[in-house]
C-alpha positions in Angstrom: 95.8 121.2 131.1 93.5 121.9 127.9 93.9 120.5 124.5 97.3 121.3 121.9 95.8 121.9 118.3 98.9 120.7 116.0 98.3 122.0 112.4 100.1 120.4 109.8 101.5 123.2 107.5 104.6 122.0 105.6 103.1 120.9 102.4 104.4 121.4 99.5 100.4 122.8 98.2 101.6 121.0 94.2 98.4 120.7 93.2 97.5 124.8 94.0 100.3 126.2 92.6 102.0 128.3 95.9 101.9 128.0 99.4 98.0 127.8 99.9 99.2 127.5 103.9 99.6 131.4 104.3 97.0 132.5 101.0 94.5 135.0 102.7 90.6 133.6 101.8 89.0 135.9 104.5 87.9 140.2 103.5 90.5 140.5 105.8 93.3 138.3 104.8 92.5 135.3 106.9 94.0 132.2 105.9 91.8 129.0 106.2 94.2 128.3 109.7 92.9 131.5 110.6 89.5 130.1 110.8 91.1 126.7 112.5 92.9 128.3 115.1 89.6 130.7 116.2 87.1 127.4 116.3 90.2 125.2 118.0 90.4 128.4 121.1 86.3 128.9 120.7 85.9 124.7 121.0 88.5 125.2 124.2 92.3 124.2 122.8 94.5 126.4 124.6 97.9 126.2 122.7 98.7 125.8 119.1 101.8 124.1 117.6 102.4 125.0 113.6 105.3 122.3 112.1 105.9 123.9 108.7 109.1 123.7 106.7 112.1 126.1 107.6 112.7 127.7 104.1 108.9 129.8 104.3 109.7 130.5 108.5 109.8 134.4 107.6 106.2 134.6 105.8 104.9 132.0 108.0 105.6 134.5 111.2 104.6 137.7 109.5 101.9 136.6 107.5 100.3 134.0 110.5 101.6 133.8 113.7 102.1 138.2 113.8 98.0 137.9 114.4 98.1 135.7 117.4 100.3 137.2 119.8 98.6 137.8 123.3 95.3 135.9 122.6 97.3 131.8 122.4 100.1 130.6 122.9 102.2 129.1 119.8 105.3 126.9 119.0 106.9 126.2 115.6 108.3 122.9 115.0 110.4 122.2 111.3 109.9 119.0 109.4 112.8 118.1 107.0 113.7 115.1 105.4 116.8 114.7 107.6 114.8 114.4 110.8 114.8 110.5 111.6 115.7 109.0 114.1 119.3 107.9 115.1 120.4 104.9 113.6 118.3 105.2 110.5 119.2 105.4 106.9 117.6 106.8 104.2 118.1 107.0 100.2 120.4 110.6 100.1 118.8 111.4 96.9 115.5 111.9 98.1 114.4 115.9 98.7 110.7 115.3 100.1 109.4 114.8 103.5 108.3 111.1 104.3 104.4 112.5 105.3 101.7 113.1 107.5 103.2 111.2 110.5 107.0 111.9 109.6 105.1 115.3 110.4 103.4 114.6 113.2 106.5 113.0 114.8 108.4 117.0 114.6 106.5 117.5 117.6 107.4 115.3 119.8 109.7 117.8 122.1 106.8 120.3 122.0 103.5 118.5 123.3 103.0 116.8 126.5 99.3 117.2 126.3 96.0 115.5 124.1 96.0 116.8 120.9 94.8 117.0 117.5 96.4 117.2 114.2 95.1 119.4 111.1 95.5 119.6 107.9 96.2 123.9 107.2 94.7 123.8 104.1 91.7 122.2 105.4 88.7 124.2 106.9 86.9 121.7 109.3 84.0 123.6 110.6 83.0 124.6 114.5 81.9 122.1 115.1 83.9 119.2 114.7 86.2 120.7 117.3 84.0 121.5 119.5 83.2 117.4 119.5 87.6 117.0 119.1 88.3 119.2 122.2 84.7 117.6 124.7 86.6 114.0 123.4 90.1 114.8 124.0 89.6 116.6 127.2 87.4 113.7 128.5 90.8 111.4 128.1 93.3 113.6 129.6 96.1 111.2 132.1 94.4 107.9 130.0 96.5 106.0 127.4 95.8 104.5 124.0 91.8 106.2 123.8 92.3 108.2 120.5 89.8 109.4 118.0 89.0 110.9 114.6 86.3 113.4 113.1 84.3 111.0 110.3 83.0 113.5 108.3 80.3 112.1 105.6 81.8 112.1 102.5 78.7 113.6 100.4 80.4 116.6 102.7 83.9 116.3 101.5 83.7 116.3 97.6 85.4 119.4 95.3 84.0 120.4 92.2 86.9 120.2 90.8 88.6 117.4 90.4 88.7 114.1 91.9 89.4 113.8 96.2 91.5 111.6 97.7 89.9 110.2 101.0 90.7 107.6 104.1 87.2 105.9 103.8 86.3 104.2 107.4 84.6 101.2 108.7 83.4 101.7 112.0 81.9 98.8 114.5 78.3 99.3 116.5 80.0 101.2 118.2 81.6 103.9 116.1 85.3 103.2 116.6 87.6 102.1 113.8 88.0 99.0 112.4 89.8 100.0 109.1 90.8 102.9 107.2 91.4 102.4 103.3 93.0 105.6 101.2 90.9 106.0 98.3 92.6 108.2 95.7 90.1 109.4 92.9 86.9 110.3 94.8 83.8 112.5 92.8 80.4 112.9 92.2 79.5 111.2 88.7 75.9 111.0 87.3 74.9 112.1 90.6 76.3 109.4 92.8 79.3 109.9 94.8 82.0 106.8 93.5 85.7 105.9 94.3 87.6 104.7 91.1 90.3 102.3 91.2 91.5 101.8 87.4 88.0 101.6 85.2 86.1 100.1 88.0 83.7 102.8 89.3 82.8 101.8 93.0 79.8 103.4 95.2 80.3 105.0 98.3 76.8 105.5 100.2 76.9 109.7 101.0 76.8 109.5 105.2 80.0 106.8 104.5 82.6 108.4 106.9 85.8 109.7 106.2 88.7 110.4 107.2 90.0 114.4 106.9 93.2 113.9 108.8 91.4 115.6 112.1 92.8 113.2 114.7 92.9 112.5 118.4 95.6 111.8 120.1 96.9 110.9 123.5 101.1 112.0 123.8 102.3 108.2 123.8 100.6 108.4 120.3 104.6 110.4 119.2 106.5 106.7 120.6 104.4 104.6 118.4 105.0 107.1 115.8 109.1 106.7 116.4 108.8 103.2 116.4 106.7 102.5 113.3 108.9 105.4 111.7 111.9 102.8 112.9 110.0 99.8 110.5 109.1 101.9 107.6 112.3 103.0 107.0 114.1 100.1 107.6 111.6 98.7 104.8 111.1 101.3 102.4 113.6 103.9 103.3 115.7 103.5 100.3 112.3 104.0 98.3 112.1 107.9 97.5 108.7 108.4 96.9 107.5 106.4 100.0 105.3 107.7 102.2 104.7 107.5 106.1 101.0 108.3 106.7 98.4 108.5 110.1 95.9 106.0 109.1 98.4 103.8 108.5 99.7 103.8 111.8 96.4 104.1 113.4 95.6 101.2 111.3 97.8 98.6 112.6 97.5 100.2 116.2 94.3 99.3 116.2 94.1 96.0 114.1 97.0 95.1 117.0 94.3 95.8 120.0 97.2 98.4 121.9 94.4 101.5 120.8 90.9 102.4 119.9 89.9 105.1 117.8 86.6 106.1 118.4 85.0 107.5 114.9 83.4 111.2 115.9 80.8 112.2 113.7 80.0 115.6 112.2 77.6 117.6 110.7 80.2 120.0 109.1 80.7 120.4 105.8 84.2 120.1 104.7 86.2 121.9 102.4 89.4 123.4 101.0 92.1 124.4 98.1 92.4 121.4 97.3 93.6 122.8 93.3 93.6 126.6 92.4 90.3 126.4 91.8 88.9 125.9 94.6 89.9 129.0 95.8 86.5 131.6 95.1 84.3 129.0 96.2 85.7 128.7 99.1 85.9 132.6 99.6 82.5 132.0 98.5 81.7 130.2 101.6 84.0 132.4 104.0 82.1 135.1 103.2 78.3 133.4 103.5 79.8 132.1 107.1 80.5 135.7 107.7 76.7 137.2 106.3 74.9 134.0 108.6 76.9 135.3 111.7 79.2 132.1 112.4 82.3 134.3 112.3 83.0 138.3 112.9 84.5 139.7 109.9 87.7 140.5 111.3 88.5 137.0 113.4 91.9 138.7 114.9 
């Protein structure tokens, strides 16, 4: 059985100023998701599942899914604020869904094999998909052996503002021991730092960070649902609370229920965090086409 790629494409795109998930950046209107799917297929993934918002389903089918007909099996699921486990309650004034791990939970009925989770608006690089696919194939039929592709923080910065990254700590065998979200990382005076209040703390350029590129086996959905129930019981009345993947993985690792291997990659991340990032992304894609990494037309 081949692994599945699960693409989180339900984000609001508030900083970018639009539906960046379906914004063309390739020479034939290819989206970043198109490059993700292309790399995943080359690496050995066999199915793609997208989680999106219902209100842009028609555009998504027209712009994205139409390209994949006859090339790979695809399914869509939907994330919305009211999709919570039976018996759970929350503040009815809330309008925004609950974050990345809530989005993952939407795939429970669609995915029954080892799977990868990625963001729709991040370019991860072909090497990252290969190491992830190889790992997921190796853990088929097991439970609790998860992984995360750890990017070197120097390869993940934006030229147009600070970025948020999950800064990882690993043991001697490259298993995750802790991941802490740092919301203001940038290069200052030739040094990479993260800021908290008025304090800047240096980061080694090779520090592994999470770019939300994870690998799981299917029981992760059960852990997620259990954790989401507890989350709603504690924070369900908060209209701004967020249910993140690293929080759940951290808890599972600390409890000893699972392990999470941090897979190194030489790939350079890039994405459209800010609207001003788009020209740089277009330029980098063209460079990869010119060097033969991608064909001019993907599908």
